[in-house]
C-alpha positions in Angstrom: 139.7 206.4 22.5 143.0 205.3 21.0 145.8 203.8 23.0 149.5 203.6 22.1 151.8 201.1 23.8 155.5 202.1 23.9 158.3 199.9 25.1 161.9 199.0 24.5 165.4 199.5 26.1 166.0 202.9 24.5 162.5 204.4 25.4 162.9 207.6 27.5 160.4 209.7 29.4 161.2 212.5 26.9 160.2 210.2 24.0 156.9 209.4 25.7 156.2 213.1 26.3 157.0 214.0 22.7 154.6 211.4 21.2 151.9 212.3 23.8 152.2 215.9 22.7 151.9 215.0 19.0 148.6 213.1 19.6 147.3 215.4 22.4 147.2 212.5 24.7 147.8 211.5 28.3 150.8 209.3 29.1 151.2 206.8 32.0 154.6 205.2 32.6 154.7 201.6 34.0 157.7 199.6 35.0 158.2 197.9 31.6 156.1 200.0 29.2 154.3 203.3 28.7 150.7 203.9 27.6 149.4 207.0 25.8 145.6 207.5 25.5 144.1 210.0 23.2 140.7 210.9 21.7 142.4 211.3 18.3 142.3 208.6 15.7 145.7 207.0 15.1 146.3 205.3 11.7 148.7 202.6 10.8 150.6 205.2 8.7 151.0 207.3 11.8 152.4 204.4 13.7 154.8 203.6 10.9 156.1 207.2 10.8 156.9 207.0 14.5 158.6 203.6 14.0 160.8 205.2 11.4 161.8 207.9 13.8 162.2 206.0 17.1 164.2 202.9 18.1 161.6 201.3 20.3 158.4 199.4 19.8 155.2 201.4 19.2 151.9 199.5 18.9 148.2 199.9 19.0 146.1 196.9 19.8 143.0 196.2 17.6 139.8 198.0 18.6 137.9 194.8 19.2 140.6 193.2 21.4 140.2 193.6 25.2 143.4 192.8 26.9 141.8 192.2 30.3 139.7 189.3 28.7 142.7 187.4 27.4 142.5 183.7 28.4 145.1 182.0 26.2 148.4 182.7 24.6 149.6 180.5 21.8 153.2 180.9 20.7 155.5 179.4 18.1 158.7 177.8 19.4 161.7 178.2 17.1 163.1 181.7 16.9 160.1 182.9 19.0 160.0 181.3 22.4 163.6 180.0 22.0 166.7 181.4 20.2 167.3 178.7 17.6 165.8 176.8 14.8 166.1 173.3 16.2 166.2 171.5 12.9 169.1 173.6 11.7 171.1 172.9 14.9 170.3 169.2 14.7 171.6 169.2 11.1 174.9 170.7 12.3 175.6 167.3 13.9 175.4 165.6 10.5 177.2 168.4 8.6 174.2 169.5 6.6 173.3 172.7 8.5 173.8 175.1 5.5 171.5 173.1 3.3 168.8 172.7 6.0 169.1 176.4 7.1 168.6 177.6 3.5 165.3 175.6 3.3 164.2 176.8 6.7 164.8 180.5 5.9 162.9 180.1 2.6 160.0 178.4 4.4 159.8 181.1 7.1 159.7 183.8 4.4 156.8 182.0 2.9 158.6 181.3 -0.4 158.0 177.5 -0.2 155.4 175.3 1.3 156.2 174.5 4.9 155.0 170.9 5.1 157.1 169.8 2.1 160.0 171.9 3.3 160.0 170.1 6.7 160.0 166.7 5.1 163.0 167.8 2.9 164.9 168.9 6.0 164.1 165.9 8.1 165.1 163.6 5.2 168.6 165.1 5.4 168.8 164.0 9.1 168.5 160.3 8.2 171.0 158.2 10.2 171.8 160.7 12.9 172.1 159.3 16.4 169.1 160.6 18.5 171.6 161.7 21.2 172.2 164.8 19.0 168.7 166.0 20.0 169.7 166.0 23.7 172.9 167.9 22.9 170.9 170.6 21.0 168.6 171.0 24.0 171.3 171.1 26.6 174.1 173.0 24.7 172.3 175.3 22.2 168.7 176.0 23.1 168.1 179.1 25.2 164.9 180.9 26.0 164.6 184.3 24.2 165.0 187.3 26.4 162.0 188.1 28.6 160.4 184.6 28.2 160.2 183.9 31.9 158.9 187.3 32.8 156.2 187.0 30.1 155.2 183.5 31.3 155.1 184.5 35.0 152.9 187.5 34.1 150.5 185.4 32.1 150.3 182.6 34.6 149.8 185.0 37.5 146.7 186.3 35.6 145.4 182.8 35.0 146.0 183.0 31.3 146.7 179.6 29.7 149.9 179.1 27.7 150.4 176.9 24.6 153.4 176.1 22.6 152.7 175.0 19.0 155.5 174.3 16.7 156.5 173.1 13.2 159.5 171.7 15.1 159.6 168.6 17.2 158.0 167.1 20.3 161.4 166.3 21.7 161.8 170.0 22.5 158.2 171.1 23.1 157.6 168.5 25.8 160.8 169.4 27.7 159.9 173.0 27.5 156.3 172.3 28.7 157.6 170.6 31.8 160.4 173.2 32.5 158.1 176.2 32.0 154.8 174.9 33.3 153.0 175.4 29.9 149.5 174.1 29.6 149.4 172.7 26.0 151.8 171.8 23.3 151.8 170.4 19.7 154.6 169.6 17.4 156.0 167.0 15.0 157.3 163.6 16.0 160.6 162.5 14.6 160.7 158.9 13.7 163.6 156.9 15.0 164.7 153.3 14.7 167.4 151.6 16.9 168.6 154.9 18.2 168.9 156.6 14.8 166.6 159.1 13.0 165.0 157.6 9.9 164.5 160.8 8.0 160.8 160.7 8.4 158.1 162.4 10.5 155.5 160.3 12.2 152.0 161.1 10.9 150.9 164.4 9.4 153.2 167.4 9.5 152.2 170.2 12.0 152.2 173.1 9.7 150.3 176.4 9.2 146.8 175.0 9.1 147.5 172.6 12.0 148.5 175.6 14.1 145.3 177.5 13.3 143.2 174.4 14.0 145.0 173.9 17.3 144.1 177.4 18.4 140.5 177.0 17.5 140.2 173.6 19.1 141.6 175.0 22.3 139.1 177.8 22.2 136.4 175.1 22.2 138.2 173.2 25.0 138.4 176.2 27.2 135.0 177.6 26.2 136.5 180.9 25.1 136.4 182.8 21.8 139.3 183.5 19.4 139.0 187.1 20.3 140.4 186.1 23.8 143.5 184.6 22.3 146.9 186.0 21.7 149.0 184.3 19.0 152.7 185.0 18.5 155.2 183.9 15.9 157.9 184.9 13.5 157.4 183.0 10.3 155.0 182.6 7.4 153.7 179.3 8.8 152.4 181.2 11.8 150.1 183.5 9.8 147.0 181.3 9.7 147.1 180.9 13.4 147.7 184.6 14.0 144.8 185.5 11.7 142.4 183.6 14.0 143.5 185.3 17.2 142.2 188.5 18.8 145.7 189.8 19.0 148.6 188.7 16.8 152.2 189.6 17.7 155.1 189.4 15.2 158.1 188.7 17.3 161.4 189.8 15.6 159.6 188.4 12.6 160.0 188.1 8.8 158.7 191.1 6.8 155.7 189.3 5.6 154.6 188.5 9.1 155.2 192.0 10.4 153.0 193.4 7.5 150.1 191.2 8.5 150.3 191.1 12.3 148.3 193.5 14.5 151.5 194.3 16.5 155.3 193.9 16.2 158.0 193.5 18.7 161.5 194.3 17.3 163.3 196.0 20.2 161.7 194.3 23.2 162.2 190.7 24.3 159.2 188.5 24.9 158.5 190.7 28.0 157.0 193.1 25.4 153.9 190.9 25.6 153.5 192.2 29.2 153.1 195.7 27.8 150.8 194.7 25.0 148.5 193.0 27.5 149.2 195.7 30.1 149.9 193.2 32.8 151.1 194.6 36.1 
């Protein structure tokens, strides 16, 4: 049995019926998504052809992923849970945003090593007053659309939530308290006398650290990686996403979309509700 999950602002009942007809399947419409079940095999090329034709998200979860058994969602922060790259916005307060943003974009595309790229970017922040971090949080950081709906759906089902970031604990810890998240991990910005030193305390939380975090929390919760959903947008999320039972590329770079099980390009984070078929 193959199952297609359709969702997005422009999805219509007519679209659902059209695709259901093409696969000789049965469609069920839910509040935020539609599901088509068919006995026919659906290939990745089939899905790509539909994606080329329609302006909404069309996905098929991996055969060995059982949505009802999900116990943990691990999500990236910058440009995934929230709308900004925090380091870029911090850099704006010291007039080096273009330089920092260029490095960020290259790292997210997987063109340069994330760990060294982060140290390069943080070094450019040296001497900035730490009050700039509070301003970024209060004035520029917003949750991406659908974040609260997603989290409420997960928490209602007893699914644990984790925020793991190549960004900074200043932001992850505030979001943890605000949103009731269960776990977080990020980098610690070093400061001295109220100024950033341009250094990160300890090892950089990068691609391997994210994957290790996911596996460690599987052990902590006594679950298997197949019961985990991992979501991100950049190349440094790929190792973490590879470990999960379901990987979601959220408005992601092309490299991430190519390797992830599923992609959300039209939905907000509430698209996760559809992929997990949460009521």
